[in-house]
Each structure stands twice: as structure tokens, then as C-alpha cells.
TORKOL-655243 format. One record per residue (C-alpha): residue in one letter; y, x, z. Coordinates in steps of 0.25 Angstrom, whole numbers, plus 5000, padded with zeros to 4 digits. Each point is the difference from the previous one (the first is absolute). Layout:
N
AYXZ
...
***
This chain:
129
M505848165198
G499549884992
D499150094991
D499450075012
I499749865007
R499449954988
A499150134998
L499649995015
A499649854999
L499250034987
E499350125007
Y499749915012
N499449894992
K499250094991
A499550085012
F499649875007
G499349954987
D499350134998
G499549995014
K500750135004
L500249965015
D500450145004
R501149994991
V500449865004
A500050055014
E500950124997
M501049904994
L500249915012
H501050025011
P499250015014
D500749875005
I499849924987
E500249855001
F499049924992
D500249854998
G499949894990
T498849914997
A499150095007
K499850035015
P501350085005
T499750145005
H500950115006
G499850154998
R499250084989
E498750005008
A500049855001
Y500349984985
M499050104996
S498949955008
G499749884991
L500150074987
P498650064998
R499449865000
L501149954990
V499850124990
S498549985001
V500249884991
L501250054992
E499850054986
R501550034996
N501449955001
E500649954987
L501550015000
H500949894995
D501450045004
V500850085010
I501449965004
V500850105008
D501249975009
G500650115008
N498950055009
R499149894997
A499049974989
F499249874997
I498750034992
L499349884993
Y498550034996
D498649954999
F499150055011
V498850004992
T498749995008
A498550014998
T499849865006
P499949864994
A501549995002
G500350114990
R501550024999
V500949965011
L501549994997
S500750085011
G501450055003
E500550105010
L501450035004
L500150145005
T501150065008
F500250155000
E500750105009
D500050154998
G498949984990
L499149925009
I499649865000
T500649935012
K499649864997
I499149924991
T500149854998
L498749964992
L499949874993
F498749964992
D499349884994
H499349935011
R499249914991
R499150124997
W500050085013
P498949925007
E499050064989
V500550145002
I499849995015
G498649944998
E499650114992
I500550105010
Q499349935011
R498750004992
R500150154997
A500250035014
Q498849925005
A499150064989
A500550145005
L499549965014
A498649954995
***
């Protein structure tokens, strides 16, 4: 079971880092719970709704470590952005049931996040102009 959870966690992190949102959505339980240092959401659609803006500034995820405990995996990685923030240290605790992610607890370095959000907003305004 541990190897399967590890493989699923790595696949999710890579799909997200590569901007493959269709694959990310396939890996999520319809009633996923998302919480942590970001706005809490419930449900796959709510979680996925904010991801296109986020991946618009994402260059890649660079993995540091994965720890598996039963049906949970903690992934520590750099969220590497095309913003003045550059790398944002991040961690996700993923809970799995029947091969799908049922809960995500996201932690990230708040010191760099305002720069990321500023760039997302700048790009959104430029797209409207």
C-alpha cells in the first residue's frame, strides 16, 4: 500500500507541476476537502476552479521529499514560479481512499506568496486590456 500511495502522490505532484489539470482532476475524489494556509474548499469543482490562474505562473514543482504513512503522503517541494517570488517552499498532506485524493492540506511560505498573487492579478488585468 505504501508504494502505491507514494506513486499516486508523486503522480499528482508531477501532473500539477506540469499543468496537466485534466489529470489532476481525475485523481481527486468528487467530495475532496482542501484546507491549510489557502482558502478552504469542498468538492472537486471548487478546488479545480482556482487552478488555471495558479498554473499560469507555475514553471514546475521541484520535489524535496515524500513521506508515506498508511493512506497519507506528505510531499515537500518547491513551487517554482515565473514571478518575482521564484521558488515558494510548499508542502501538501494528501489523504487517499480507493486511489483518489480525498483531502489536501496545503502549507506554503507566506513570505513569498504576495508576489505570486500580484503577478497572477497583473496577468489577469493584462488579459482584459
